[in-house]
N, CA, C and O atoms as a GROMACS GRO file, in nm:
protein
  556
    1MET      N    1   2.269   1.818  -2.566
    1MET     CA    2   2.188   1.722  -2.640
    1MET      C    3   2.198   1.589  -2.572
    1MET      O    4   2.097   1.521  -2.556
    2LYS      N    5   2.317   1.548  -2.532
    2LYS     CA    6   2.338   1.417  -2.469
    2LYS      C    7   2.260   1.403  -2.338
    2LYS      O    8   2.201   1.299  -2.310
    3SER      N    9   2.260   1.513  -2.256
    3SER     CA   10   2.181   1.509  -2.133
    3SER      C   11   2.036   1.500  -2.155
    3SER      O   12   1.965   1.439  -2.075
    4PHE      N   13   1.987   1.560  -2.262
    4PHE     CA   14   1.845   1.543  -2.301
    4PHE      C   15   1.814   1.399  -2.336
    4PHE      O   16   1.710   1.346  -2.295
    5GLN      N   17   1.901   1.335  -2.411
    5GLN     CA   18   1.877   1.190  -2.451
    5GLN      C   19   1.885   1.102  -2.325
    5GLN      O   20   1.808   1.006  -2.313
    6ASN      N   21   1.974   1.130  -2.234
    6ASN     CA   22   1.983   1.057  -2.106
    6ASN      C   23   1.859   1.068  -2.018
    6ASN      O   24   1.816   0.974  -1.951
    7THR      N   25   1.802   1.195  -2.023
    7THR     CA   26   1.681   1.216  -1.946
    7THR      C   27   1.565   1.140  -2.009
    7THR      O   28   1.484   1.081  -1.937
    8ILE      N   29   1.555   1.140  -2.139
    8ILE     CA   30   1.444   1.070  -2.208
    8ILE      C   31   1.462   0.922  -2.177
    8ILE      O   32   1.363   0.856  -2.144
    9LEU      N   33   1.580   0.868  -2.187
    9LEU     CA   34   1.611   0.727  -2.158
    9LEU      C   35   1.568   0.689  -2.014
    9LEU      O   36   1.507   0.585  -1.989
   10LEU      N   37   1.604   0.779  -1.919
   10LEU     CA   38   1.572   0.749  -1.778
   10LEU      C   39   1.417   0.755  -1.761
   10LEU      O   40   1.365   0.676  -1.682
   11ILE      N   41   1.345   0.838  -1.825
   11ILE     CA   42   1.198   0.844  -1.812
   11ILE      C   43   1.140   0.720  -1.873
   11ILE      O   44   1.045   0.667  -1.815
   12VAL      N   45   1.185   0.669  -1.982
   12VAL     CA   46   1.142   0.548  -2.047
   12VAL      C   47   1.164   0.431  -1.957
   12VAL      O   48   1.073   0.349  -1.943
   13ILE      N   49   1.281   0.416  -1.894
   13ILE     CA   50   1.312   0.307  -1.806
   13ILE      C   51   1.220   0.314  -1.686
   13ILE      O   52   1.165   0.211  -1.646
   14MET      N   53   1.202   0.429  -1.628
   14MET     CA   54   1.110   0.440  -1.515
   14MET      C   55   0.967   0.403  -1.550
   14MET      O   56   0.900   0.339  -1.469
   15LEU      N   57   0.920   0.439  -1.664
   15LEU     CA   58   0.784   0.406  -1.712
   15LEU      C   59   0.771   0.254  -1.727
   15LEU      O   60   0.673   0.195  -1.680
   16ILE      N   61   0.865   0.191  -1.791
   16ILE     CA   62   0.859   0.050  -1.806
   16ILE      C   63   0.864  -0.027  -1.672
   16ILE      O   64   0.791  -0.125  -1.654
   17SER      N   65   0.949   0.018  -1.579
   17SER     CA   66   0.952  -0.038  -1.446
   17SER      C   67   0.815  -0.029  -1.375
   17SER      O   68   0.764  -0.125  -1.318
   18THR      N   69   0.762   0.090  -1.382
   18THR     CA   70   0.630   0.114  -1.312
   18THR      C   71   0.524   0.022  -1.374
   18THR      O   72   0.446  -0.037  -1.299
   19ILE      N   73   0.519   0.007  -1.504
   19ILE     CA   74   0.424  -0.082  -1.567
   19ILE      C   75   0.445  -0.224  -1.524
   19ILE      O   76   0.349  -0.295  -1.493
   20ALA      N   77   0.569  -0.267  -1.523
   20ALA     CA   78   0.601  -0.409  -1.484
   20ALA      C   79   0.559  -0.436  -1.336
   20ALA      O   80   0.506  -0.542  -1.303
   21LEU      N   81   0.586  -0.336  -1.250
   21LEU     CA   82   0.549  -0.354  -1.106
   21LEU      C   83   0.396  -0.360  -1.094
   21LEU      O   84   0.344  -0.445  -1.022
   22SER      N   85   0.326  -0.276  -1.160
   22SER     CA   86   0.182  -0.268  -1.141
   22SER      C   87   0.116  -0.390  -1.193
   22SER      O   88   0.007  -0.423  -1.146
   23GLN      N   89   0.176  -0.464  -1.293
   23GLN     CA   90   0.112  -0.584  -1.343
   23GLN      C   91   0.147  -0.706  -1.262
   23GLN      O   92   0.083  -0.810  -1.276
   24SER      N   93   0.251  -0.696  -1.175
   24SER     CA   94   0.291  -0.816  -1.102
   24SER      C   95   0.201  -0.846  -0.978
   24SER      O   96   0.196  -0.960  -0.933
   25VAL      N   97   0.134  -0.751  -0.926
   25VAL     CA   98   0.045  -0.771  -0.815
   25VAL      C   99  -0.098  -0.769  -0.865
   25VAL      O  100  -0.140  -0.678  -0.936
   26SER      N  101  -0.170  -0.869  -0.829
   26SER     CA  102  -0.310  -0.888  -0.882
   26SER      C  103  -0.394  -0.766  -0.852
   26SER      O  104  -0.412  -0.730  -0.735
   27LYS      N  105  -0.449  -0.700  -0.958
   27LYS     CA  106  -0.535  -0.586  -0.940
   27LYS      C  107  -0.667  -0.620  -0.873
   27LYS      O  108  -0.717  -0.546  -0.788
   28ASN      N  109  -0.722  -0.734  -0.912
   28ASN     CA  110  -0.852  -0.773  -0.857
   28ASN      C  111  -0.852  -0.810  -0.712
   28ASN      O  112  -0.955  -0.803  -0.646
   29GLU      N  113  -0.736  -0.849  -0.661
   29GLU     CA  114  -0.727  -0.888  -0.522
   29GLU      C  115  -0.761  -0.770  -0.428
   29GLU      O  116  -0.834  -0.791  -0.330
   30CYS      N  117  -0.712  -0.651  -0.452
   30CYS     CA  118  -0.738  -0.541  -0.370
   30CYS      C  119  -0.872  -0.476  -0.401
   30CYS      O  120  -0.944  -0.439  -0.308
   31ILE      N  121  -0.909  -0.462  -0.525
   31ILE     CA  122  -1.025  -0.386  -0.567
   31ILE      C  123  -1.153  -0.450  -0.516
   31ILE      O  124  -1.253  -0.380  -0.498
   32LYS      N  125  -1.154  -0.583  -0.491
   32LYS     CA  126  -1.276  -0.646  -0.444
   32LYS      C  127  -1.316  -0.600  -0.305
   32LYS      O  128  -1.429  -0.622  -0.262
   33PHE      N  129  -1.223  -0.536  -0.233
   33PHE     CA  130  -1.260  -0.488  -0.097
   33PHE      C  131  -1.307  -0.348  -0.097
   33PHE      O  132  -1.344  -0.295   0.007
   34LEU      N  133  -1.306  -0.283  -0.215
   34LEU     CA  134  -1.367  -0.145  -0.226
   34LEU      C  135  -1.513  -0.162  -0.237
   34LEU      O  136  -1.566  -0.164  -0.348
   35THR      N  137  -1.582  -0.174  -0.123
   35THR     CA  138  -1.732  -0.187  -0.122
   35THR      C  139  -1.788  -0.087  -0.025
   35THR      O  140  -1.716  -0.003   0.029
   36ASP      N  141  -1.916  -0.097  -0.002
   36ASP     CA  142  -1.982  -0.011   0.100
   36ASP      C  143  -1.965   0.137   0.070
   36ASP      O  144  -1.959   0.216   0.164
   37GLY      N  145  -1.958   0.178  -0.055
   37GLY     CA  146  -1.951   0.317  -0.085
   37GLY      C  147  -1.810   0.376  -0.096
   37GLY      O  148  -1.795   0.494  -0.128
   38TYR      N  149  -1.709   0.296  -0.069
   38TYR     CA  150  -1.568   0.344  -0.079
   38TYR      C  151  -1.527   0.344  -0.227
   38TYR      O  152  -1.556   0.250  -0.302
   39ILE      N  153  -1.460   0.449  -0.267
   39ILE     CA  154  -1.402   0.454  -0.401
   39ILE      C  155  -1.248   0.475  -0.389
   39ILE      O  156  -1.197   0.532  -0.293
   40SER      N  157  -1.180   0.425  -0.490
   40SER     CA  158  -1.036   0.439  -0.491
   40SER      C  159  -0.993   0.586  -0.499
   40SER      O  160  -1.062   0.670  -0.558
   41ASP      N  161  -0.877   0.614  -0.439
   41ASP     CA  162  -0.817   0.745  -0.454
   41ASP      C  163  -0.750   0.760  -0.585
   41ASP      O  164  -0.693   0.866  -0.613
   42GLY      N  165  -0.754   0.658  -0.671
   42GLY     CA  166  -0.698   0.666  -0.808
   42GLY      C  167  -0.556   0.621  -0.817
   42GLY      O  168  -0.500   0.620  -0.927
   43GLN      N  169  -0.495   0.585  -0.707
   43GLN     CA  170  -0.350   0.552  -0.712
   43GLN      C  171  -0.333   0.404  -0.667
   43GLN      O  172  -0.406   0.355  -0.581
   44GLU      N  173  -0.236   0.336  -0.730
   44GLU     CA  174  -0.197   0.202  -0.686
   44GLU      C  175  -0.058   0.220  -0.621
   44GLU      O  176   0.038   0.257  -0.687
   45HIS      N  177  -0.053   0.193  -0.494
   45HIS     CA  178   0.074   0.206  -0.421
   45HIS      C  179   0.137   0.068  -0.418
   45HIS      O  180   0.088  -0.021  -0.348
   46ILE      N  181   0.246   0.048  -0.494
   46ILE     CA  182   0.306  -0.082  -0.508
   46ILE      C  183   0.451  -0.074  -0.468
   46ILE      O  184   0.521   0.018  -0.511
   47ALA      N  185   0.499  -0.165  -0.390
   47ALA     CA  186   0.640  -0.161  -0.343
   47ALA      C  187   0.698  -0.302  -0.333
   47ALA      O  188   0.630  -0.398  -0.295
   48LYS      N  189   0.825  -0.312  -0.367
   48LYS     CA  190   0.893  -0.444  -0.347
   48LYS      C  191   0.922  -0.460  -0.196
   48LYS      O  192   0.952  -0.363  -0.128
   49LEU      N  193   0.914  -0.577  -0.149
   49LEU     CA  194   0.948  -0.609  -0.008
   49LEU      C  195   1.102  -0.590   0.013
   49LEU      O  196   1.182  -0.631  -0.070
   50ALA      N  197   1.138  -0.526   0.125
   50ALA     CA  198   1.278  -0.513   0.166
   50ALA      C  199   1.325  -0.652   0.209
   50ALA      O  200   1.245  -0.746   0.206
   51GLU      N  201   1.447  -0.668   0.247
   51GLU     CA  202   1.507  -0.792   0.289
   51GLU      C  203   1.443  -0.847   0.419
   51GLU      O  204   1.454  -0.966   0.450
   52ASN      N  205   1.380  -0.762   0.490
   52ASN     CA  206   1.304  -0.807   0.607
   52ASN      C  207   1.158  -0.835   0.586
   52ASN      O  208   1.080  -0.850   0.680
   53ASN      N  209   1.124  -0.843   0.455
   53ASN     CA  210   0.988  -0.869   0.402
   53ASN      C  211   0.882  -0.761   0.445
   53ASN      O  212   0.765  -0.792   0.470
   54VAL      N  213   0.928  -0.637   0.452
   54VAL     CA  214   0.844  -0.525   0.493
   54VAL      C  215   0.847  -0.422   0.378
   54VAL      O  216   0.953  -0.393   0.323
   55ALA      N  217   0.733  -0.370   0.346
   55ALA     CA  218   0.727  -0.252   0.254
   55ALA      C  219   0.657  -0.142   0.329
   55ALA      O  220   0.556  -0.163   0.396
   56LYS      N  221   0.716  -0.018   0.314
   56LYS     CA  222   0.663   0.099   0.384
   56LYS      C  223   0.603   0.194   0.287
   56LYS      O  224   0.652   0.213   0.175
   57PHE      N  225   0.491   0.256   0.333
   57PHE     CA  226   0.422   0.358   0.256
   57PHE      C  227   0.401   0.478   0.349
   57PHE      O  228   0.373   0.462   0.468
   58TYR      N  229   0.415   0.601   0.292
   58TYR     CA  230   0.392   0.717   0.370
   58TYR      C  231   0.270   0.790   0.312
   58TYR      O  232   0.270   0.828   0.196
   59CYS      N  233   0.167   0.809   0.393
   59CYS     CA  234   0.042   0.869   0.341
   59CYS      C  235  -0.005   0.979   0.439
   59CYS      O  236   0.031   0.982   0.557
   60THR      N  237  -0.087   1.068   0.382
   60THR     CA  238  -0.153   1.170   0.458
   60THR      C  239  -0.300   1.153   0.448
   60THR      O  240  -0.353   1.144   0.338
   61PHE      N  241  -0.370   1.149   0.561
   61PHE     CA  242  -0.514   1.132   0.566
   61PHE      C  243  -0.570   1.262   0.623
   61PHE      O  244  -0.517   1.319   0.718
   62TYR      N  245  -0.679   1.307   0.558
   62TYR     CA  246  -0.735   1.437   0.593
   62TYR      C  247  -0.851   1.416   0.688
   62TYR      O  248  -0.927   1.319   0.674
   63GLY      N  249  -0.866   1.502   0.780
   63GLY     CA  250  -0.969   1.497   0.884
   63GLY      C  251  -1.111   1.510   0.819
   63GLY      O  252  -1.132   1.590   0.728
   64GLY      N  253  -1.206   1.428   0.870
   64GLY     CA  254  -1.337   1.441   0.827
   64GLY      C  255  -1.377   1.344   0.716
   64GLY      O  256  -1.496   1.337   0.683
   65SER      N  257  -1.289   1.272   0.658
   65SER     CA  258  -1.321   1.175   0.554
   65SER      C  259  -1.314   1.033   0.607
   65SER      O  260  -1.230   1.002   0.691
   66TYR      N  261  -1.400   0.947   0.559
   66TYR     CA  262  -1.391   0.806   0.595
   66TYR      C  263  -1.291   0.739   0.496
   66TYR      O  264  -1.298   0.763   0.375
   67TYR      N  265  -1.202   0.658   0.547
   67TYR     CA  266  -1.101   0.586   0.468
   67TYR      C  267  -1.107   0.435   0.483
   67TYR      O  268  -1.147   0.384   0.588
   68ARG      N  269  -1.068   0.366   0.381
   68ARG     CA  270  -1.041   0.219   0.386
   68ARG      C  271  -0.908   0.198   0.324
   68ARG      O  272  -0.885   0.237   0.209
   69ILE      N  273  -0.817   0.134   0.399
   69ILE     CA  274  -0.687   0.094   0.340
   69ILE      C  275  -0.697  -0.056   0.326
   69ILE      O  276  -0.750  -0.130   0.409
   70ILE      N  277  -0.639  -0.096   0.207
   70ILE     CA  278  -0.642  -0.244   0.172
   70ILE      C  279  -0.501  -0.288   0.138
   70ILE      O  280  -0.430  -0.219   0.065
   71ALA      N  281  -0.458  -0.402   0.192
   71ALA     CA  282  -0.332  -0.454   0.160
   71ALA      C  283  -0.345  -0.589   0.087
   71ALA      O  284  -0.429  -0.671   0.126
   72CYS      N  285  -0.267  -0.612  -0.014
   72CYS     CA  286  -0.278  -0.740  -0.083
   72CYS      C  287  -0.149  -0.774  -0.152
   72CYS      O  288  -0.061  -0.690  -0.170
   73SER      N  289  -0.139  -0.900  -0.191
   73SER     CA  290  -0.020  -0.954  -0.260
   73SER      C  291  -0.059  -1.081  -0.329
   73SER      O  292  -0.164  -1.139  -0.298
   74ASP      N  293   0.020  -1.126  -0.420
   74ASP     CA  294  -0.001  -1.256  -0.487
   74ASP      C  295   0.045  -1.371  -0.403
   74ASP      O  296   0.021  -1.487  -0.439
   75ILE      N  297   0.112  -1.344  -0.290
   75ILE     CA  298   0.156  -1.451  -0.200
   75ILE      C  299   0.041  -1.492  -0.108
   75ILE      O  300  -0.010  -1.412  -0.031
   76ASN      N  301   0.002  -1.618  -0.119
   76ASN     CA  302  -0.112  -1.666  -0.040
   76ASN      C  303  -0.074  -1.756   0.071
   76ASN      O  304  -0.157  -1.780   0.159
   77GLN      N  305   0.044  -1.807   0.075
   77GLN     CA  306   0.081  -1.905   0.179
   77GLN      C  307   0.119  -1.850   0.317
   77GLN      O  308   0.134  -1.924   0.414
   78TYR      N  309   0.135  -1.714   0.324
   78TYR     CA  310   0.167  -1.651   0.448
   78TYR      C  311   0.069  -1.539   0.477
   78TYR      O  312   0.021  -1.474   0.385
   79PRO      N  313   0.039  -1.517   0.606
   79PRO     CA  314  -0.054  -1.406   0.637
   79PRO      C  315   0.012  -1.269   0.612
   79PRO      O  316   0.130  -1.247   0.643
   80LEU      N  317  -0.066  -1.182   0.556
   80LEU     CA  318  -0.015  -1.046   0.525
   80LEU      C  319  -0.051  -0.949   0.641
   80LEU      O  320  -0.168  -0.926   0.672
   81LYS      N  321   0.055  -0.894   0.702
   81LYS     CA  322   0.038  -0.809   0.818
   81LYS      C  323   0.037  -0.664   0.776
   81LYS      O  324   0.130  -0.617   0.711
   82LEU      N  325  -0.072  -0.591   0.817
   82LEU     CA  326  -0.092  -0.452   0.784
   82LEU      C  327  -0.084  -0.375   0.911
   82LEU      O  328  -0.160  -0.404   1.004
   83THR      N  329   0.008  -0.274   0.923
   83THR     CA  330   0.026  -0.203   1.041
   83THR      C  331   0.030  -0.052   1.006
   83THR      O  332   0.098  -0.009   0.913
   84VAL      N  333  -0.043   0.022   1.083
   84VAL     CA  334  -0.050   0.170   1.063
   84VAL      C  335   0.004   0.239   1.189
   84VAL      O  336  -0.034   0.209   1.301
   85TYR      N  337   0.097   0.334   1.163
   85TYR     CA  338   0.155   0.417   1.267
   85TYR      C  339   0.127   0.562   1.237
   85TYR      O  340   0.103   0.594   1.120
   86ASP      N  341   0.129   0.650   1.333
   86ASP     CA  342   0.134   0.793   1.309
   86ASP      C  343   0.274   0.830   1.280
   86ASP      O  344   0.361   0.743   1.284
   87SER      N  345   0.302   0.951   1.251
   87SER     CA  346   0.435   0.997   1.217
   87SER      C  347   0.540   0.985   1.322
   87SER      O  348   0.660   0.991   1.292
   88GLU      N  349   0.496   0.965   1.451
   88GLU     CA  350   0.587   0.948   1.557
   88GLU      C  351   0.601   0.802   1.597
   88GLU      O  352   0.656   0.770   1.703
   89LYS      N  353   0.552   0.714   1.512
   89LYS     CA  354   0.562   0.569   1.521
   89LYS      C  355   0.469   0.512   1.632
   89LYS      O  356   0.495   0.403   1.682
   90ASN      N  357   0.363   0.584   1.670
   90ASN     CA  358   0.266   0.530   1.767
   90ASN      C  359   0.171   0.440   1.685
   90ASN      O  360   0.120   0.477   1.580
   91LEU      N  361   0.151   0.322   1.742
   91LEU     CA  362   0.065   0.221   1.673
   91LEU      C  363  -0.077   0.267   1.670
   91LEU      O  364  -0.133   0.299   1.775
   92LEU      N  365  -0.141   0.272   1.549
   92LEU     CA  366  -0.279   0.305   1.532
   92LEU      C  367  -0.367   0.183   1.506
   92LEU      O  368  -0.481   0.174   1.552
   93PHE      N  369  -0.308   0.086   1.429
   93PHE     CA  370  -0.385  -0.031   1.394
   93PHE      C  371  -0.284  -0.143   1.350
   93PHE      O  372  -0.182  -0.117   1.286
   94CYS      N  373  -0.319  -0.263   1.387
   94CYS     CA  374  -0.247  -0.377   1.329
   94CYS      C  375  -0.348  -0.492   1.304
   94CYS      O  376  -0.418  -0.532   1.396
   95ASN      N  377  -0.355  -0.542   1.184
   95ASN     CA  378  -0.452  -0.642   1.147
   95ASN      C  379  -0.420  -0.780   1.213
   95ASN      O  380  -0.505  -0.869   1.212
   96LYS      N  381  -0.302  -0.797   1.268
   96LYS     CA  382  -0.268  -0.920   1.338
   96LYS      C  383  -0.364  -0.943   1.457
   96LYS      O  384  -0.394  -1.056   1.493
   97ASP      N  385  -0.412  -0.833   1.515
   97ASP     CA  386  -0.505  -0.845   1.629
   97ASP      C  387  -0.647  -0.875   1.581
   97ASP      O  388  -0.735  -0.901   1.663
   98TYR      N  389  -0.670  -0.871   1.450
   98TYR     CA  390  -0.802  -0.891   1.388
   98TYR      C  391  -0.802  -1.004   1.284
   98TYR      O  392  -0.863  -0.989   1.178
   99ASP      N  393  -0.736  -1.116   1.310
   99ASP     CA  394  -0.724  -1.226   1.227
   99ASP      C  395  -0.677  -1.193   1.084
   99ASP      O  396  -0.726  -1.249   0.986
  100TYR      N  397  -0.581  -1.102   1.077
  100TYR     CA  398  -0.513  -1.059   0.950
  100TYR      C  399  -0.617  -1.013   0.840
  100TYR      O  400  -0.602  -1.046   0.723
  101THR      N  401  -0.717  -0.939   0.881
  101THR     CA  402  -0.815  -0.886   0.788
  101THR      C  403  -0.738  -0.799   0.684
  101THR      O  404  -0.648  -0.726   0.725
  102PRO      N  405  -0.770  -0.802   0.554
  102PRO     CA  406  -0.696  -0.736   0.457
  102PRO      C  407  -0.719  -0.579   0.448
  102PRO      O  408  -0.649  -0.508   0.376
  103TYR      N  409  -0.818  -0.532   0.523
  103TYR     CA  410  -0.849  -0.392   0.517
  103TYR      C  411  -0.888  -0.332   0.658
  103TYR      O  412  -0.920  -0.405   0.751
  104TRP      N  413  -0.884  -0.201   0.666
  104TRP     CA  414  -0.921  -0.128   0.785
  104TRP      C  415  -0.996  -0.007   0.749
  104TRP      O  416  -0.954   0.066   0.659
  105ASN      N  417  -1.111   0.022   0.815
  105ASN     CA  418  -1.190   0.143   0.794
  105ASN      C  419  -1.160   0.238   0.906
  105ASN      O  420  -1.147   0.194   1.020
  106PHE      N  421  -1.150   0.363   0.880
  106PHE     CA  422  -1.121   0.462   0.985
  106PHE      C  423  -1.156   0.601   0.942
  106PHE      O  424  -1.182   0.627   0.825
  107ILE      N  425  -1.156   0.691   1.037
  107ILE     CA  426  -1.179   0.839   1.018
  107ILE      C  427  -1.095   0.910   1.123
  107ILE      O  428  -1.089   0.872   1.240
  108PHE      N  429  -1.028   1.017   1.074
  108PHE     CA  430  -0.951   1.100   1.165
  108PHE      C  431  -1.026   1.229   1.182
  108PHE      O  432  -1.091   1.276   1.089
  109SER      N  433  -1.018   1.287   1.297
  109SER     CA  434  -1.085   1.418   1.321
  109SER      C  435  -1.000   1.535   1.267
  109SER      O  436  -1.052   1.644   1.242
  110SER      N  437  -0.871   1.511   1.250
  110SER     CA  438  -0.785   1.616   1.188
  110SER      C  439  -0.688   1.544   1.099
  110SER      O  440  -0.682   1.421   1.103
  111THR      N  441  -0.611   1.618   1.016
  111THR     CA  442  -0.517   1.562   0.922
  111THR      C  443  -0.404   1.496   0.999
  111THR      O  444  -0.353   1.548   1.098
  112VAL      N  445  -0.366   1.370   0.946
  112VAL     CA  446  -0.262   1.290   1.012
  112VAL      C  447  -0.172   1.236   0.906
  112VAL      O  448  -0.220   1.187   0.803
  113ASP      N  449  -0.040   1.242   0.927
  113ASP     CA  450   0.057   1.177   0.841
  113ASP      C  451   0.080   1.034   0.901
  113ASP      O  452   0.098   1.020   1.022
  114CYS      N  453   0.079   0.933   0.815
  114CYS     CA  454   0.089   0.798   0.866
  114CYS      C  455   0.198   0.717   0.795
  114CYS      O  456   0.231   0.747   0.680
  115ILE      N  457   0.251   0.620   0.860
  115ILE     CA  458   0.338   0.521   0.800
  115ILE      C  459   0.259   0.388   0.802
  115ILE      O  460   0.208   0.342   0.904
  116ILE      N  461   0.253   0.330   0.682
  116ILE     CA  462   0.179   0.207   0.673
  116ILE      C  463   0.284   0.100   0.627
  116ILE      O  464   0.355   0.114   0.527
  117GLU      N  465   0.286  -0.007   0.709
  117GLU     CA  466   0.382  -0.118   0.674
  117GLU      C  467   0.299  -0.239   0.638
  117GLU      O  468   0.201  -0.273   0.704
  118ILE      N  469   0.342  -0.305   0.530
  118ILE     CA  470   0.286  -0.429   0.492
  118ILE      C  471   0.397  -0.533   0.492
  118ILE      O  472   0.501  -0.513   0.430
  119GLU      N  473   0.376  -0.643   0.563
  119GLU     CA  474   0.487  -0.739   0.578
  119GLU      C  475   0.437  -0.882   0.586
  119GLU      O  476   0.320  -0.911   0.614
  120PHE      N  477   0.534  -0.970   0.561
  120PHE     CA  478   0.520  -1.112   0.578
  120PHE      C  479   0.619  -1.154   0.687
  120PHE      O  480   0.737  -1.118   0.681
  121ASP      N  481   0.570  -1.230   0.786
  121ASP     CA  482   0.654  -1.270   0.896
  121ASP      C  483   0.711  -1.408   0.868
  121ASP      O  484   0.665  -1.509   0.921
  122VAL      N  485   0.812  -1.410   0.783
  122VAL     CA  486   0.876  -1.543   0.743
  122VAL      C  487   1.028  -1.519   0.741
  122VAL      O  488   1.073  -1.406   0.726
  123GLU      N  489   1.102  -1.622   0.756
  123GLU     CA  490   1.251  -1.619   0.763
  123GLU      C  491   1.308  -1.586   0.631
  123GLU      O  492   1.400  -1.503   0.627
  124LYS      N  493   1.264  -1.640   0.522
  124LYS     CA  494   1.329  -1.620   0.392
  124LYS      C  495   1.276  -1.492   0.328
  124LYS      O  496   1.162  -1.452   0.351
  125TRP      N  497   1.359  -1.430   0.247
  125TRP     CA  498   1.323  -1.306   0.176
  125TRP      C  499   1.236  -1.348   0.057
  125TRP      O  500   1.279  -1.432  -0.022
  126LEU      N  501   1.120  -1.295   0.043
  126LEU     CA  502   1.027  -1.331  -0.056
  126LEU      C  503   1.049  -1.262  -0.194
  126LEU      O  504   1.007  -1.315  -0.296
  127LYS      N  505   1.113  -1.150  -0.194
  127LYS     CA  506   1.141  -1.080  -0.318
  127LYS      C  507   1.025  -1.054  -0.403
  127LYS      O  508   1.034  -1.066  -0.525
  128GLN      N  509   0.914  -1.017  -0.346
  128GLN     CA  510   0.789  -0.995  -0.417
  128GLN      C  511   0.737  -0.852  -0.392
  128GLN      O  512   0.796  -0.775  -0.316
  129GLU      N  513   0.628  -0.822  -0.458
  129GLU     CA  514   0.564  -0.691  -0.440
  129GLU      C  515   0.442  -0.701  -0.358
  129GLU      O  516   0.378  -0.806  -0.353
  130VAL      N  517   0.405  -0.592  -0.292
  130VAL     CA  518   0.276  -0.582  -0.220
  130VAL      C  519   0.210  -0.459  -0.268
  130VAL      O  520   0.274  -0.368  -0.320
  131LYS      N  521   0.080  -0.454  -0.251
  131LYS     CA  522   0.001  -0.337  -0.298
  131LYS      C  523  -0.081  -0.280  -0.186
  131LYS      O  524  -0.139  -0.354  -0.105
  132LEU      N  525  -0.086  -0.153  -0.180
  132LEU     CA  526  -0.174  -0.082  -0.084
  132LEU      C  527  -0.271  -0.002  -0.166
  132LEU      O  528  -0.231   0.076  -0.252
  133LEU      N  529  -0.400  -0.018  -0.139
  133LEU     CA  530  -0.509   0.054  -0.209
  133LEU      C  531  -0.572   0.138  -0.101
  133LEU      O  532  -0.598   0.088   0.008
  134ILE      N  533  -0.598   0.268  -0.130
  134ILE     CA  534  -0.667   0.354  -0.037
  134ILE      C  535  -0.798   0.397  -0.100
  134ILE      O  536  -0.802   0.449  -0.212
  135GLY      N  537  -0.906   0.375  -0.023
  135GLY     CA  538  -1.037   0.416  -0.068
  135GLY      C  539  -1.092   0.523   0.029
  135GLY      O  540  -1.044   0.534   0.142
  136PHE      N  541  -1.188   0.600  -0.012
  136PHE     CA  542  -1.247   0.699   0.078
  136PHE      C  543  -1.392   0.718   0.041
  136PHE      O  544  -1.435   0.683  -0.069
  137LYS      N  545  -1.466   0.772   0.132
  137LYS     CA  546  -1.603   0.817   0.104
  137LYS      C  547  -1.633   0.933   0.196
  137LYS      O  548  -1.576   0.945   0.305
  138GLU      N  549  -1.723   1.017   0.152
  138GLU     CA  550  -1.759   1.132   0.232
  138GLU      C  551  -1.862   1.096   0.333
  138GLU      O  552  -1.933   0.997   0.317
  139LYS      N  553  -1.872   1.177   0.438
  139LYS     CA  554  -1.970   1.152   0.548
  139LYS      C  555  -2.114   1.157   0.489
  139LYS      O  556  -2.212   1.139   0.561
   0.00000   0.00000   0.00000
């Protein structure tokens, strides 16, 4: 009985933490970039920045679909760097080369596992959250 109560307590704590995180990053900041026929995949990927001001996300993209990934944060004073790697850490895209655009449109010919990093290039630890939104549309 005690383990059941501990499990319920753990679920409640996780639920409250998830709700708090999702409300701390502006929802409208990312969603405004879902245009041109892209629709959300229905998930909000939110992560706290690590001490190096980087958040990592692991995603699978399926061949034949058009995707748009969008990075955002409530931090406006520093540029938000969005970098996409394949699973072997080969660079696929970095928005630093495109004036820090907050999104990237792409299509893969086959299924690809990716690592997406969102970061701020500053000396001090920001202790904030960043959000990744993934949109897609069919051909």
